[in-house]
N, CA and C atoms as a LAMMPS dump frame, in Angstrom:
ITEM: TIMESTEP
0
ITEM: NUMBER OF ATOMS
156
ITEM: BOX BOUNDS ff ff ff
-5.0000000000000000e+02 5.0000000000000000e+02
-5.0000000000000000e+02 5.0000000000000000e+02
-5.0000000000000000e+02 5.0000000000000000e+02
ITEM: ATOMS id mol type element x y z
1 1 1 N -442.641 -128.563 230.383
2 1 2 C -442.024 -129.802 229.935
3 1 3 C -440.932 -130.265 230.901
4 2 1 N -440.12 -129.29 231.379
5 2 2 C -439.059 -129.633 232.326
6 2 3 C -439.651 -130.183 233.626
7 3 1 N -440.8 -129.628 234.024
8 3 2 C -441.46 -130.113 235.248
9 3 3 C -441.898 -131.563 235.087
10 4 1 N -442.403 -131.885 233.916
11 4 2 C -442.85 -133.255 233.647
12 4 3 C -441.667 -134.217 233.684
13 5 1 N -440.58 -133.827 233.065
14 5 2 C -439.382 -134.67 233.054
15 5 3 C -438.848 -134.838 234.472
16 6 1 N -438.82 -133.774 235.238
17 6 2 C -438.345 -133.849 236.618
18 6 3 C -439.235 -134.772 237.447
19 7 1 N -440.546 -134.69 237.245
20 7 2 C -441.48 -135.558 237.962
21 7 3 C -441.272 -137.025 237.569
22 8 1 N -441.081 -137.274 236.288
23 8 2 C -440.832 -138.645 235.836
24 8 3 C -439.523 -139.187 236.412
25 9 1 N -438.502 -138.369 236.485
26 9 2 C -437.228 -138.793 237.069
27 9 3 C -437.406 -139.117 238.55
28 10 1 N -438.189 -138.315 239.258
29 10 2 C -438.458 -138.562 240.669
30 10 3 C -439.21 -139.873 240.843
31 11 1 N -440.199 -140.092 239.985
32 11 2 C -440.975 -141.332 240.049
33 11 3 C -440.082 -142.537 239.746
34 12 1 N -439.201 -142.382 238.761
35 12 2 C -438.281 -143.459 238.401
36 12 3 C -437.386 -143.806 239.587
37 13 1 N -436.87 -142.802 240.268
38 13 2 C -436.012 -143.024 241.428
39 13 3 C -436.8 -143.718 242.543
40 14 1 N -438.019 -143.275 242.79
41 14 2 C -438.857 -143.869 243.835
42 14 3 C -439.154 -145.336 243.533
43 15 1 N -439.503 -145.626 242.296
44 15 2 C -439.802 -147.011 241.89
45 15 3 C -438.548 -147.868 242.024
46 16 1 N -437.414 -147.333 241.637
47 16 2 C -436.155 -148.07 241.734
48 16 3 C -435.833 -148.397 243.189
49 17 1 N -436.036 -147.435 244.087
50 17 2 C -435.782 -147.672 245.51
51 17 3 C -436.743 -148.717 246.067
52 18 1 N -437.994 -148.651 245.679
53 18 2 C -438.966 -149.643 246.141
54 18 3 C -438.627 -151.033 245.617
55 19 1 N -438.224 -151.116 244.376
56 19 2 C -437.841 -152.398 243.782
57 19 3 C -436.644 -152.982 244.522
58 20 1 N -435.639 -152.152 244.793
59 20 2 C -434.456 -152.629 245.508
60 20 3 C -434.828 -153.142 246.892
61 21 1 N -435.742 -152.453 247.558
62 21 2 C -436.198 -152.866 248.883
63 21 3 C -436.92 -154.213 248.809
64 22 1 N -437.802 -154.355 247.841
65 22 2 C -438.518 -155.625 247.658
66 22 3 C -437.55 -156.756 247.328
67 23 1 N -436.586 -156.465 246.476
68 23 2 C -435.595 -157.47 246.095
69 23 3 C -434.823 -157.945 247.322
70 24 1 N -434.42 -157.002 248.167
71 24 2 C -433.703 -157.346 249.394
72 24 3 C -434.569 -158.203 250.301
73 25 1 N -435.834 -157.83 250.462
74 25 2 C -436.753 -158.604 251.306
75 25 3 C -436.93 -160.018 250.771
76 26 1 N -437.077 -160.154 249.473
77 26 2 C -437.257 -161.474 248.862
78 26 3 C -436.002 -162.32 249.061
79 27 1 N -434.827 -161.718 248.866
80 27 2 C -433.585 -162.457 249.054
81 27 3 C -433.445 -162.939 250.495
82 28 1 N -433.83 -162.088 251.459
83 28 2 C -433.773 -162.479 252.866
84 28 3 C -434.766 -163.607 253.144
85 29 1 N -435.963 -163.499 252.594
86 29 2 C -436.969 -164.555 252.78
87 29 3 C -436.481 -165.877 252.195
88 30 1 N -435.887 -165.823 251.018
89 30 2 C -435.379 -167.044 250.384
90 30 3 C -434.245 -167.652 251.206
91 31 1 N -433.418 -166.809 251.785
92 31 2 C -432.346 -167.304 252.645
93 31 3 C -432.918 -168.021 253.854
94 32 1 N -433.974 -167.466 254.444
95 32 2 C -434.629 -168.111 255.578
96 32 3 C -435.267 -169.428 255.18
97 33 1 N -435.858 -169.463 254.019
98 33 2 C -436.485 -170.694 253.526
99 33 3 C -435.419 -171.766 253.299
100 34 1 N -434.276 -171.365 252.747
101 34 2 C -433.186 -172.318 252.537
102 34 3 C -432.735 -172.929 253.861
103 35 1 N -432.639 -172.108 254.901
104 35 2 C -432.229 -172.618 256.218
105 35 3 C -433.272 -173.587 256.767
106 36 1 N -434.538 -173.28 256.57
107 36 2 C -435.597 -174.177 257.037
108 36 3 C -435.548 -175.51 256.289
109 37 1 N -435.3 -175.458 254.995
110 37 2 C -435.205 -176.69 254.194
111 37 3 C -434.03 -177.532 254.692
112 38 1 N -432.896 -176.877 254.954
113 38 2 C -431.735 -177.608 255.462
114 38 3 C -432.06 -178.279 256.79
115 39 1 N -432.746 -177.572 257.67
116 39 2 C -433.12 -178.147 258.967
117 39 3 C -434.044 -179.334 258.782
118 40 1 N -435.012 -179.201 257.897
119 40 2 C -435.936 -180.303 257.643
120 40 3 C -435.218 -181.504 257.034
121 41 1 N -434.274 -181.24 256.139
122 41 2 C -433.502 -182.329 255.539
123 41 3 C -432.705 -183.064 256.612
124 42 1 N -432.111 -182.319 257.546
125 42 2 C -431.35 -182.948 258.625
126 42 3 C -432.269 -183.806 259.483
127 43 1 N -433.457 -183.297 259.788
128 43 2 C -434.41 -184.073 260.587
129 43 3 C -434.841 -185.336 259.845
130 44 1 N -435.05 -185.195 258.569
131 44 2 C -435.518 -186.323 257.758
132 44 3 C -434.452 -187.401 257.649
133 45 1 N -433.211 -186.99 257.567
134 45 2 C -432.144 -187.962 257.358
135 45 3 C -431.527 -188.44 258.671
136 46 1 N -431.881 -187.824 259.797
137 46 2 C -431.311 -188.263 261.08
138 46 3 C -431.991 -189.569 261.51
139 47 1 N -431.268 -190.374 262.288
140 47 2 C -431.874 -191.626 262.765
141 47 3 C -433.123 -191.341 263.587
142 48 1 N -434.139 -192.129 263.33
143 48 2 C -435.397 -191.925 264.043
144 48 3 C -435.323 -192.588 265.403
145 49 1 N -435.832 -191.872 266.391
146 49 2 C -435.888 -192.433 267.74
147 49 3 C -437.206 -193.196 267.871
148 50 1 N -437.132 -194.344 268.475
149 50 2 C -438.349 -195.132 268.683
150 50 3 C -439.003 -194.69 269.976
151 51 1 N -440.261 -194.401 269.904
152 51 2 C -440.981 -194.021 271.117
153 51 3 C -441.72 -195.228 271.656
154 52 1 N -441.788 -195.296 272.964
155 52 2 C -442.444 -196.465 273.583
156 52 3 C -443.818 -196.122 274.067
């Protein structure tokens, strides 16, 4: 029984570490997306140059 509990605790720790890693990756991706949106907004709102 103690072995089972120890294994479950190990699995819980592993899942928690993986979740934290995924969360960090998602937050970084969202930060990059926010920067891209800001850049696109600046391009959209900047005066357009006329090409000849």
